[in-house]
Jmol script that loads the backbone (N, CA, C; Angstrom):
load data "model"
ATOM      1  N   UNK A   1     121.859  65.014 116.348  1.00  0.00           N
ATOM      2  CA  UNK A   1     122.492  66.302 116.567  1.00  0.00           C
ATOM      3  C   UNK A   1     121.968  67.348 115.584  1.00  0.00           C
ATOM      4  N   UNK A   2     121.824  66.936 114.323  1.00  0.00           N
ATOM      5  CA  UNK A   2     121.325  67.867 113.313  1.00  0.00           C
ATOM      6  C   UNK A   2     119.901  68.308 113.633  1.00  0.00           C
ATOM      7  N   UNK A   3     119.106  67.377 114.167  1.00  0.00           N
ATOM      8  CA  UNK A   3     117.722  67.702 114.542  1.00  0.00           C
ATOM      9  C   UNK A   3     117.705  68.756 115.652  1.00  0.00           C
ATOM     10  N   UNK A   4     118.629  68.639 116.618  1.00  0.00           N
ATOM     11  CA  UNK A   4     118.714  69.614 117.704  1.00  0.00           C
ATOM     12  C   UNK A   4     119.110  70.988 117.162  1.00  0.00           C
ATOM     13  N   UNK A   5     120.050  71.020 116.220  1.00  0.00           N
ATOM     14  CA  UNK A   5     120.468  72.286 115.621  1.00  0.00           C
ATOM     15  C   UNK A   5     119.299  72.918 114.878  1.00  0.00           C
ATOM     16  N   UNK A   6     118.550  72.107 114.139  1.00  0.00           N
ATOM     17  CA  UNK A   6     117.385  72.609 113.416  1.00  0.00           C
ATOM     18  C   UNK A   6     116.354  73.176 114.386  1.00  0.00           C
ATOM     19  N   UNK A   7     116.096  72.477 115.490  1.00  0.00           N
ATOM     20  CA  UNK A   7     115.136  72.951 116.491  1.00  0.00           C
ATOM     21  C   UNK A   7     115.622  74.259 117.110  1.00  0.00           C
ATOM     22  N   UNK A   8     116.902  74.334 117.395  1.00  0.00           N
ATOM     23  CA  UNK A   8     117.489  75.544 117.974  1.00  0.00           C
ATOM     24  C   UNK A   8     117.326  76.726 117.011  1.00  0.00           C
ATOM     25  N   UNK A   9     117.550  76.482 115.723  1.00  0.00           N
ATOM     26  CA  UNK A   9     117.376  77.537 114.716  1.00  0.00           C
ATOM     27  C   UNK A   9     115.922  77.992 114.642  1.00  0.00           C
ATOM     28  N   UNK A  10     115.001  77.054 114.728  1.00  0.00           N
ATOM     29  CA  UNK A  10     113.575  77.406 114.702  1.00  0.00           C
ATOM     30  C   UNK A  10     113.199  78.235 115.923  1.00  0.00           C
ATOM     31  N   UNK A  11     113.725  77.860 117.095  1.00  0.00           N
ATOM     32  CA  UNK A  11     113.454  78.620 118.320  1.00  0.00           C
ATOM     33  C   UNK A  11     114.007  80.036 118.175  1.00  0.00           C
ATOM     34  N   UNK A  12     115.216  80.156 117.664  1.00  0.00           N
ATOM     35  CA  UNK A  12     115.845  81.472 117.500  1.00  0.00           C
ATOM     36  C   UNK A  12     115.022  82.343 116.545  1.00  0.00           C
ATOM     37  N   UNK A  13     114.486  81.750 115.494  1.00  0.00           N
ATOM     38  CA  UNK A  13     113.649  82.483 114.542  1.00  0.00           C
ATOM     39  C   UNK A  13     112.396  83.029 115.220  1.00  0.00           C
ATOM     40  N   UNK A  14     111.762  82.219 116.062  1.00  0.00           N
ATOM     41  CA  UNK A  14     110.565  82.675 116.785  1.00  0.00           C
ATOM     42  C   UNK A  14     110.938  83.752 117.799  1.00  0.00           C
ATOM     43  N   UNK A  15     112.063  83.586 118.484  1.00  0.00           N
ATOM     44  CA  UNK A  15     112.500  84.594 119.453  1.00  0.00           C
ATOM     45  C   UNK A  15     112.718  85.949 118.776  1.00  0.00           C
ATOM     46  N   UNK A  16     113.183  85.930 117.532  1.00  0.00           N
ATOM     47  CA  UNK A  16     113.372  87.185 116.790  1.00  0.00           C
ATOM     48  C   UNK A  16     112.058  87.951 116.632  1.00  0.00           C
ATOM     49  N   UNK A  17     110.948  87.232 116.556  1.00  0.00           N
ATOM     50  CA  UNK A  17     109.644  87.907 116.429  1.00  0.00           C
ATOM     51  C   UNK A  17     109.174  88.481 117.755  1.00  0.00           C
ATOM     52  N   UNK A  18     109.681  87.937 118.862  1.00  0.00           N
ATOM     53  CA  UNK A  18     109.290  88.375 120.211  1.00  0.00           C
ATOM     54  C   UNK A  18     110.156  89.541 120.689  1.00  0.00           C
ATOM     55  N   UNK A  19     111.404  89.555 120.268  1.00  0.00           N
ATOM     56  CA  UNK A  19     112.377  90.535 120.771  1.00  0.00           C
ATOM     57  C   UNK A  19     111.942  91.995 120.657  1.00  0.00           C
ATOM     58  N   UNK A  20     111.324  92.427 119.551  1.00  0.00           N
ATOM     59  CA  UNK A  20     110.944  93.845 119.473  1.00  0.00           C
ATOM     60  C   UNK A  20     110.063  94.304 120.638  1.00  0.00           C
ATOM     61  N   UNK A  21     109.150  93.452 121.088  1.00  0.00           N
ATOM     62  CA  UNK A  21     108.290  93.807 122.228  1.00  0.00           C
ATOM     63  C   UNK A  21     109.105  93.939 123.505  1.00  0.00           C
ATOM     64  N   UNK A  22     110.033  93.032 123.706  1.00  0.00           N
ATOM     65  CA  UNK A  22     110.877  93.087 124.899  1.00  0.00           C
ATOM     66  C   UNK A  22     111.789  94.308 124.858  1.00  0.00           C
ATOM     67  N   UNK A  23     112.367  94.568 123.683  1.00  0.00           N
ATOM     68  CA  UNK A  23     113.282  95.701 123.536  1.00  0.00           C
ATOM     69  C   UNK A  23     112.557  97.032 123.730  1.00  0.00           C
ATOM     70  N   UNK A  24     111.286  97.077 123.379  1.00  0.00           N
ATOM     71  CA  UNK A  24     110.504  98.309 123.559  1.00  0.00           C
ATOM     72  C   UNK A  24     110.425  98.687 125.034  1.00  0.00           C
ATOM     73  N   UNK A  25     110.528  97.682 125.914  1.00  0.00           N
ATOM     74  CA  UNK A  25     110.499  97.929 127.351  1.00  0.00           C
ATOM     75  C   UNK A  25     111.894  97.876 127.969  1.00  0.00           C
ATOM     76  N   UNK A  26     112.925  97.852 127.132  1.00  0.00           N
ATOM     77  CA  UNK A  26     114.303  97.870 127.629  1.00  0.00           C
ATOM     78  C   UNK A  26     114.880  96.512 127.962  1.00  0.00           C
ATOM     79  N   UNK A  27     114.203  95.441 127.574  1.00  0.00           N
ATOM     80  CA  UNK A  27     114.683  94.099 127.889  1.00  0.00           C
ATOM     81  C   UNK A  27     115.052  93.324 126.641  1.00  0.00           C
ATOM     82  N   UNK A  28     115.371  92.049 126.858  1.00  0.00           N
ATOM     83  CA  UNK A  28     115.689  91.161 125.748  1.00  0.00           C
ATOM     84  C   UNK A  28     115.688  89.731 126.270  1.00  0.00           C
ATOM     85  N   UNK A  29     115.790  88.780 125.351  1.00  0.00           N
ATOM     86  CA  UNK A  29     115.871  87.367 125.718  1.00  0.00           C
ATOM     87  C   UNK A  29     117.003  86.738 124.912  1.00  0.00           C
ATOM     88  N   UNK A  30     117.749  85.863 125.581  1.00  0.00           N
ATOM     89  CA  UNK A  30     118.895  85.191 124.981  1.00  0.00           C
ATOM     90  C   UNK A  30     118.641  83.690 125.036  1.00  0.00           C
ATOM     91  N   UNK A  31     118.803  83.008 123.923  1.00  0.00           N
ATOM     92  CA  UNK A  31     118.649  81.558 123.896  1.00  0.00           C
ATOM     93  C   UNK A  31     119.904  80.919 124.464  1.00  0.00           C
ATOM     94  N   UNK A  32     119.731  80.076 125.488  1.00  0.00           N
ATOM     95  CA  UNK A  32     120.866  79.399 126.110  1.00  0.00           C
ATOM     96  C   UNK A  32     121.005  77.983 125.550  1.00  0.00           C
ATOM     97  N   UNK A  33     119.889  77.241 125.489  1.00  0.00           N
ATOM     98  CA  UNK A  33     119.949  75.863 125.014  1.00  0.00           C
ATOM     99  C   UNK A  33     118.545  75.367 124.683  1.00  0.00           C
ATOM    100  N   UNK A  34     118.505  74.341 123.860  1.00  0.00           N
ATOM    101  CA  UNK A  34     117.274  73.597 123.595  1.00  0.00           C
ATOM    102  C   UNK A  34     117.646  72.143 123.814  1.00  0.00           C
ATOM    103  N   UNK A  35     116.989  71.480 124.761  1.00  0.00           N
ATOM    104  CA  UNK A  35     117.316  70.085 125.057  1.00  0.00           C
ATOM    105  C   UNK A  35     116.597  69.164 124.086  1.00  0.00           C
ATOM    106  N   UNK A  36     117.063  67.940 124.011  1.00  0.00           N
ATOM    107  CA  UNK A  36     116.472  66.967 123.099  1.00  0.00           C
ATOM    108  C   UNK A  36     115.043  66.596 123.500  1.00  0.00           C
ATOM    109  N   UNK A  37     114.678  66.848 124.756  1.00  0.00           N
ATOM    110  CA  UNK A  37     113.315  66.535 125.191  1.00  0.00           C
ATOM    111  C   UNK A  37     112.381  67.752 125.149  1.00  0.00           C
ATOM    112  N   UNK A  38     112.773  68.794 124.414  1.00  0.00           N
ATOM    113  CA  UNK A  38     111.872  69.915 124.168  1.00  0.00           C
ATOM    114  C   UNK A  38     111.839  71.003 125.222  1.00  0.00           C
ATOM    115  N   UNK A  39     112.879  71.110 126.023  1.00  0.00           N
ATOM    116  CA  UNK A  39     112.968  72.168 127.027  1.00  0.00           C
ATOM    117  C   UNK A  39     113.838  73.290 126.462  1.00  0.00           C
ATOM    118  N   UNK A  40     113.292  74.496 126.435  1.00  0.00           N
ATOM    119  CA  UNK A  40     114.035  75.657 125.955  1.00  0.00           C
ATOM    120  C   UNK A  40     114.523  76.431 127.168  1.00  0.00           C
ATOM    121  N   UNK A  41     115.822  76.699 127.204  1.00  0.00           N
ATOM    122  CA  UNK A  41     116.421  77.460 128.295  1.00  0.00           C
ATOM    123  C   UNK A  41     116.800  78.828 127.760  1.00  0.00           C
ATOM    124  N   UNK A  42     116.268  79.858 128.402  1.00  0.00           N
ATOM    125  CA  UNK A  42     116.544  81.225 127.972  1.00  0.00           C
ATOM    126  C   UNK A  42     117.032  82.056 129.144  1.00  0.00           C
ATOM    127  N   UNK A  43     117.637  83.181 128.810  1.00  0.00           N
ATOM    128  CA  UNK A  43     118.095  84.126 129.824  1.00  0.00           C
ATOM    129  C   UNK A  43     117.466  85.475 129.491  1.00  0.00           C
ATOM    130  N   UNK A  44     116.747  86.037 130.442  1.00  0.00           N
ATOM    131  CA  UNK A  44     116.178  87.367 130.265  1.00  0.00           C
ATOM    132  C   UNK A  44     117.254  88.387 130.612  1.00  0.00           C
ATOM    133  N   UNK A  45     117.371  89.437 129.806  1.00  0.00           N
ATOM    134  CA  UNK A  45     118.412  90.428 130.019  1.00  0.00           C
ATOM    135  C   UNK A  45     117.820  91.836 130.010  1.00  0.00           C
ATOM    136  N   UNK A  46     118.673  92.809 130.301  1.00  0.00           N
ATOM    137  CA  UNK A  46     118.227  94.204 130.310  1.00  0.00           C
ATOM    138  C   UNK A  46     117.196  94.444 131.396  1.00  0.00           C
ATOM    139  N   UNK A  47     116.168  95.218 131.077  1.00  0.00           N
ATOM    140  CA  UNK A  47     115.130  95.558 132.051  1.00  0.00           C
ATOM    141  C   UNK A  47     114.339  94.333 132.501  1.00  0.00           C
ATOM    142  N   UNK A  48     114.366  93.257 131.694  1.00  0.00           N
ATOM    143  CA  UNK A  48     113.644  92.027 132.068  1.00  0.00           C
ATOM    144  C   UNK A  48     114.299  91.339 133.268  1.00  0.00           C
ATOM    145  N   UNK A  49     115.603  91.532 133.403  1.00  0.00           N
ATOM    146  CA  UNK A  49     116.340  90.909 134.487  1.00  0.00           C
ATOM    147  C   UNK A  49     115.902  91.518 135.809  1.00  0.00           C
ATOM    148  N   UNK A  50     115.323  90.711 136.657  1.00  0.00           N
ATOM    149  CA  UNK A  50     114.890  91.198 137.959  1.00  0.00           C
ATOM    150  C   UNK A  50     113.528  91.885 137.967  1.00  0.00           C
ATOM    151  N   UNK A  51     112.894  91.989 136.822  1.00  0.00           N
ATOM    152  CA  UNK A  51     111.567  92.609 136.766  1.00  0.00           C
ATOM    153  C   UNK A  51     110.556  91.691 137.459  1.00  0.00           C
ATOM    154  N   UNK A  52     109.653  92.253 138.265  1.00  0.00           N
ATOM    155  CA  UNK A  52     108.662  91.421 138.949  1.00  0.00           C
ATOM    156  C   UNK A  52     107.751  90.653 137.985  1.00  0.00           C
ATOM    157  N   UNK A  53     107.631  91.127 136.764  1.00  0.00           N
ATOM    158  CA  UNK A  53     106.769  90.467 135.784  1.00  0.00           C
ATOM    159  C   UNK A  53     107.539  89.482 134.898  1.00  0.00           C
ATOM    160  N   UNK A  54     108.811  89.269 135.172  1.00  0.00           N
ATOM    161  CA  UNK A  54     109.633  88.443 134.276  1.00  0.00           C
ATOM    162  C   UNK A  54     109.129  87.004 134.167  1.00  0.00           C
ATOM    163  N   UNK A  55     108.656  86.415 135.252  1.00  0.00           N
ATOM    164  CA  UNK A  55     108.143  85.040 135.167  1.00  0.00           C
ATOM    165  C   UNK A  55     106.870  84.977 134.326  1.00  0.00           C
ATOM    166  N   UNK A  56     106.043  86.010 134.431  1.00  0.00           N
ATOM    167  CA  UNK A  56     104.832  86.081 133.606  1.00  0.00           C
ATOM    168  C   UNK A  56     105.232  86.233 132.137  1.00  0.00           C
ATOM    169  N   UNK A  57     106.216  87.078 131.869  1.00  0.00           N
ATOM    170  CA  UNK A  57     106.717  87.262 130.503  1.00  0.00           C
ATOM    171  C   UNK A  57     107.257  85.947 129.965  1.00  0.00           C
ATOM    172  N   UNK A  58     107.999  85.236 130.800  1.00  0.00           N
ATOM    173  CA  UNK A  58     108.609  83.972 130.391  1.00  0.00           C
ATOM    174  C   UNK A  58     107.556  82.919 130.069  1.00  0.00           C
ATOM    175  N   UNK A  59     106.607  82.715 130.962  1.00  0.00           N
ATOM    176  CA  UNK A  59     105.618  81.640 130.797  1.00  0.00           C
ATOM    177  C   UNK A  59     104.488  82.015 129.843  1.00  0.00           C
ATOM    178  N   UNK A  60     103.883  83.174 130.050  1.00  0.00           N
ATOM    179  CA  UNK A  60     102.692  83.537 129.279  1.00  0.00           C
ATOM    180  C   UNK A  60     103.025  84.237 127.961  1.00  0.00           C
ATOM    181  N   UNK A  61     104.201  84.806 127.869  1.00  0.00           N
ATOM    182  CA  UNK A  61     104.596  85.488 126.640  1.00  0.00           C
ATOM    183  C   UNK A  61     105.475  84.596 125.784  1.00  0.00           C
ATOM    184  N   UNK A  62     106.725  84.487 126.180  1.00  0.00           N
ATOM    185  CA  UNK A  62     107.715  83.743 125.402  1.00  0.00           C
ATOM    186  C   UNK A  62     107.324  82.267 125.270  1.00  0.00           C
ATOM    187  N   UNK A  63     106.986  81.636 126.387  1.00  0.00           N
ATOM    188  CA  UNK A  63     106.632  80.216 126.368  1.00  0.00           C
ATOM    189  C   UNK A  63     105.411  79.924 125.527  1.00  0.00           C
ATOM    190  N   UNK A  64     104.395  80.742 125.660  1.00  0.00           N
ATOM    191  CA  UNK A  64     103.156  80.535 124.904  1.00  0.00           C
ATOM    192  C   UNK A  64     103.410  80.626 123.407  1.00  0.00           C
ATOM    193  N   UNK A  65     104.155  81.635 122.992  1.00  0.00           N
ATOM    194  CA  UNK A  65     104.442  81.826 121.566  1.00  0.00           C
ATOM    195  C   UNK A  65     105.296  80.676 121.024  1.00  0.00           C
ATOM    196  N   UNK A  66     106.329  80.302 121.756  1.00  0.00           N
ATOM    197  CA  UNK A  66     107.197  79.214 121.290  1.00  0.00           C
ATOM    198  C   UNK A  66     106.427  77.904 121.159  1.00  0.00           C
ATOM    199  N   UNK A  67     105.591  77.569 122.137  1.00  0.00           N
ATOM    200  CA  UNK A  67     104.835  76.312 122.087  1.00  0.00           C
ATOM    201  C   UNK A  67     103.807  76.323 120.958  1.00  0.00           C
ATOM    202  N   UNK A  68     103.250  77.487 120.682  1.00  0.00           N
ATOM    203  CA  UNK A  68     102.277  77.601 119.591  1.00  0.00           C
ATOM    204  C   UNK A  68     102.961  77.416 118.236  1.00  0.00           C
ATOM    205  N   UNK A  69     104.112  78.046 118.064  1.00  0.00           N
ATOM    206  CA  UNK A  69     104.821  78.003 116.784  1.00  0.00           C
ATOM    207  C   UNK A  69     105.608  76.700 116.566  1.00  0.00           C
ATOM    208  N   UNK A  70     106.080  76.107 117.660  1.00  0.00           N
ATOM    209  CA  UNK A  70     106.898  74.887 117.575  1.00  0.00           C
ATOM    210  C   UNK A  70     106.320  73.861 118.549  1.00  0.00           C
ATOM    211  N   UNK A  71     105.418  73.010 118.067  1.00  0.00           N
ATOM    212  CA  UNK A  71     104.730  72.051 118.953  1.00  0.00           C
ATOM    213  C   UNK A  71     105.658  71.105 119.730  1.00  0.00           C
ATOM    214  N   UNK A  72     106.884  70.898 119.252  1.00  0.00           N
ATOM    215  CA  UNK A  72     107.823  70.010 119.962  1.00  0.00           C
ATOM    216  C   UNK A  72     108.286  70.590 121.290  1.00  0.00           C
ATOM    217  N   UNK A  73     108.115  71.890 121.476  1.00  0.00           N
ATOM    218  CA  UNK A  73     108.551  72.541 122.711  1.00  0.00           C
ATOM    219  C   UNK A  73     107.592  72.178 123.838  1.00  0.00           C
ATOM    220  N   UNK A  74     108.162  71.645 124.922  1.00  0.00           N
ATOM    221  CA  UNK A  74     107.354  71.232 126.078  1.00  0.00           C
ATOM    222  C   UNK A  74     107.297  72.315 127.145  1.00  0.00           C
ATOM    223  N   UNK A  75     108.440  73.010 127.341  1.00  0.00           N
ATOM    224  CA  UNK A  75     108.514  73.982 128.409  1.00  0.00           C
ATOM    225  C   UNK A  75     109.613  74.988 128.115  1.00  0.00           C
ATOM    226  N   UNK A  76     109.419  76.208 128.635  1.00  0.00           N
ATOM    227  CA  UNK A  76     110.447  77.246 128.531  1.00  0.00           C
ATOM    228  C   UNK A  76     110.821  77.634 129.958  1.00  0.00           C
ATOM    229  N   UNK A  77     112.118  77.549 130.252  1.00  0.00           N
ATOM    230  CA  UNK A  77     112.595  77.835 131.597  1.00  0.00           C
ATOM    231  C   UNK A  77     113.719  78.854 131.548  1.00  0.00           C
ATOM    232  N   UNK A  78     113.923  79.520 132.682  1.00  0.00           N
ATOM    233  CA  UNK A  78     115.022  80.487 132.772  1.00  0.00           C
ATOM    234  C   UNK A  78     116.296  79.744 133.133  1.00  0.00           C
ATOM    235  N   UNK A  79     117.354  80.021 132.398  1.00  0.00           N
ATOM    236  CA  UNK A  79     118.630  79.336 132.622  1.00  0.00           C
ATOM    237  C   UNK A  79     119.428  80.030 133.708  1.00  0.00           C
TER     238      UNK A  79
END
end "model"
wireframe off; spacefill off
backbone 0.3
color backbone group
């Protein structure tokens, strides 16, 4: 359990570095959960919600950065 909390804190720290770019376009990302098998569940909010580019932002932006910074992360999905 402590390991999951630590992983969640690390994910949140990385998301803080991504948020300014999302906020500049009127959007944001919310961490929903991090599973024990390395799946990060996030919720896109604001202008990101319903944006045609949101899946690209999720996979190529948020997912790429999280996997680079935290190798234990296997996938980032929308919750």
